C-alpha positions in Angstrom: 104.6 129.1 75.6 103.6 132.4 76.8 105.9 135.2 77.4 105.9 136.1 81.1 106.8 139.7 80.3 104.3 140.4 77.6 100.8 141.4 78.6 98.6 141.8 75.6 101.3 143.1 73.4 103.1 145.4 75.5 106.0 145.0 77.8 105.0 144.5 81.4 107.3 146.4 83.9 105.5 145.3 86.8 106.1 141.5 86.1 109.5 142.1 85.3 110.0 143.7 88.9 107.9 140.9 90.6 110.1 138.2 88.9 113.3 140.3 89.9 112.1 140.6 93.5 111.1 137.0 93.6 114.6 135.8 92.3 116.3 138.0 94.8 114.3 136.9 97.6 114.8 133.3 96.7 118.8 133.9 96.3 118.8 135.6 99.7 117.0 132.6 101.3 119.4 130.1 99.7 122.4 132.2 100.6 121.3 132.3 104.2 120.8 128.4 104.3 124.2 128.0 102.7 125.8 130.4 105.2 124.3 128.7 108.2 125.2 125.3 107.0 128.6 126.4 106.3 128.9 127.9 109.9 127.6 124.7 111.5 130.2 122.5 109.4 133.1 124.9 110.4 132.0 124.5 114.3 131.8 120.7 113.8 135.4 120.6 112.2 136.7 122.7 115.1 135.0 120.4 117.7 136.5 117.5 116.0 140.1 118.8 115.9 139.7 120.0 119.3 138.7 116.3 120.6 141.5 114.7 118.5 143.9 117.2 119.8 142.7 116.5 123.7 143.3 112.8 123.1 146.7 113.2 121.7 147.5 115.6 124.3 147.6 112.8 127.1 150.4 111.2 125.3 152.2 114.7 124.9 151.8 115.2 128.6 152.8 111.5 129.5 156.1 111.9 127.6 156.9 114.9 129.7 156.2 113.2 132.9 152.8 114.1 133.6 149.9 111.8 134.9 146.5 112.6 134.1 144.3 112.5 137.3 141.1 113.7 135.9 139.5 114.7 132.7 137.2 117.7 132.4 137.7 118.7 136.1 135.2 121.0 137.5 136.4 124.5 138.9 134.6 127.4 140.7 135.0 131.0 140.7 133.1 133.0 143.4 132.4 136.5 142.4 130.0 139.4 143.0 127.7 141.2 140.9 126.2 144.4 142.3 127.1 142.9 145.8 125.2 139.7 145.0 127.4 136.5 145.5 127.2 134.2 142.4 129.5 131.0 141.7 130.6 130.4 138.1 131.7 126.9 137.1 134.4 126.2 134.4 135.8 122.8 133.2 139.4 122.6 132.0 140.7 119.7 130.0 142.9 118.1 132.4 144.0 117.8 136.3 147.5 116.4 136.0 150.6 115.7 138.3 154.2 115.6 138.2 156.7 115.5 140.9 154.0 115.9 143.6 152.7 118.9 142.1 149.2 119.4 140.7 148.3 121.2 137.3 145.5 122.3 135.2 146.4 121.4 131.4 144.5 123.3 128.9 144.7 121.8 125.3 144.8 124.1 122.4 145.0 123.4 118.5 145.3 125.4 115.5 147.7 128.4 114.7 146.2 131.2 117.1 144.7 129.7 120.1 147.8 127.8 121.6 149.5 131.2 121.9 149.4 132.1 125.6 149.0 135.8 124.6 146.0 135.2 122.5 143.1 137.2 124.1 140.5 134.1 124.4 143.3 131.7 125.7 144.8 134.2 128.1 141.4 135.1 129.5 140.6 131.4 129.8 143.8 130.5 131.6 143.3 133.5 133.9 139.7 132.3 134.8 141.5 128.8 135.5 144.0 130.6 138.0 141.1 131.6 140.1 139.0 128.6 139.7 141.4 125.8 140.6 143.5 125.3 143.8 146.7 123.9 141.9 150.3 124.5 141.6 150.3 125.8 138.1 148.9 126.1 134.5 149.8 124.1 131.6 149.1 125.2 128.0 149.5 122.4 125.6 150.0 123.3 122.1 149.1 120.4 120.1 150.2 122.1 116.8 153.8 122.1 117.9 153.5 119.3 120.7 154.8 121.6 123.4 153.9 122.3 127.0 154.0 125.8 128.2 153.9 126.3 132.0 151.8 129.6 132.4 152.3 131.9 135.8 150.1 135.0 136.6 151.8 137.6 138.7 149.8 140.0 140.9 
């Protein structure tokens, strides 16, 4: 078996550097592929957990006297960008009623997202505040199986 680093009896630095470069390039390629696979897997796991949480949330809402009227109700926010009017569509998890009042219910799972003060959750709820003509907003924390009534003041 010929030695890949020997060229006519002397050590070939060029071949060594070439093989090292090739190994590093292959390693970087494999790392990139594994990283993107792992990120896709994480997203799928979060989506599955979210879907399970949403289906279980109906039971939590029902146990507190809420009735689900609509799943994934469409809401709209009108805004202007440089004077140009535009409409943004949003979808909450549920439109529910209780004691003759209508609420938008947003379901969250995990450790951070169910907190009303978590930046992404707070912004989402604030968007719903403008998008839906309802009597209130509910944040359903599926980790604790609690319902929080959210109010924004101007």
